N, C-alpha and C positions, 0 to 999 in steps of 0.2 A: 450615212454615204445619202445623197440628194444631186450630187451632180456628177458629170462623165465629160473629160474635153476631147475629144477625136480630130485632131487637126486643124485643129483654127476653130473647131465649137462645141461650143457647152450644149449639155444634155441633163436640163433639171425637170427633176420628180421632182413635183411635192403635194402630202396630204392635203385633201379638199374637205372631206366628211364620212361619215359615218354610217349607213343606211340599215335599219334592221329591215330584216324580211320574214318569212316561216320559215326558212332555209340555215339562216345564222345571220350575220354581222354583215354586209357588205362593204369594203373598205375603196372608196374611191380617190383615184388621183389625177394629180393635170402633168401634163407634158409639155415642155417648152422646149424650144434651143435656142439660143443667143444667134442676135439680127436677124432675126424672125416676129412678126404679130401670130404663126400658126403656130397653133396647141392644140392635143389630144387631147385624151382621156382614158386613164383605165380602171377599170374597174374588175376587184378580185373578193372572192367568200372567205373571209377570216375573220376570228376574234382579235389579229393584231392588224393596229394603225400605222407601224411602223415602218422607217423605209428599208430596204438592206437589199441587197446582191441579187436577189432572188427578182425584184419589184425592180428593179433597174434592168436587170438583165429581157425581163418581159416585154418593157416598155422599149427597151431599144430594137428588139425582137423582132414585136408586131407593130410600129410606129416607123420603119427605115427598111428592114431587111424581106419582113411575108409577103410584101406585093398582093396583100385582097384586091377583092374587084374593088372600085373605087377609090384604090388606096389616094390616085392623083386627084379625088374631088375632095378630100375630108382631113381631116390632122393633116401634122406634118409636113406632109408629101404634097397640100396643094401648093407649096410655095416653092415656083421654080428652081429657085437658089437651095433649098434644102436639097433635090431631086438631084440634080446640078452635081454637089456636095456629094451627095450620099452614092452616085452614081460611080465616082473618081475614086470614091475613099469607101468602096466595099469592102474589099478586104483585111483594111480597118477594123473599120464596122461589124466582121462579120471577126474576125479577133477576139475584139473586147470581149464578145458578147460569149463570148467562148470561155476567155478568161474568168469572167464573172459569175456561168453555170460552175466550174471546178471551183470557185469558193463557197458558191451558194449550193453543195453539193458538202460541202462541211460545216456544214448548221447543223444545226438540233432538228429534226423534223416537224412539221407543223401540225400544231394539233388539227384535225380529220374531224367534220362538222357531221352531224348525221346523215345527211342528203350525199357526200362524200363516199362515204362508207357502204351506203345504198351502191350507189354503183359504181364502184370499188366491184362487192358483191354479186352485183348483175354482170360486170364484163366477166370476170372467174368463173360464174357459172355458165356464159356462153362459152369459153376456151374448153370448159372441159367435154362441154357439148356436144362441141364442133369435134374434139379432138375423140372422144370414147364414141 
């Protein structure tokens, strides 16, 4: 799965490269949308470069819904036509992200890197210390 069409616009996510770091493999993806030259990039720490519903949900959520500071200057939202389309179709986009997340919940868990394992342990320890 690398494309989703929502009310006349197709969002495409394409694998670009893998970069090896001290924390594990970083997968890089390109996000594009039909009828626009605007693109964005998504990176994730994972040994698997394959595209799946988790990546699609993250790409759509990050690029169209989360409203990061400077979203209108970078990525897909720098195209005013995409911003207008997003504003008119926000409910459909949110519903599609929710559907993708439900489908992602049925996938097997992804292997965790050593860094992720250390972060989880640190958060769990912080939670225990705060409640105890």
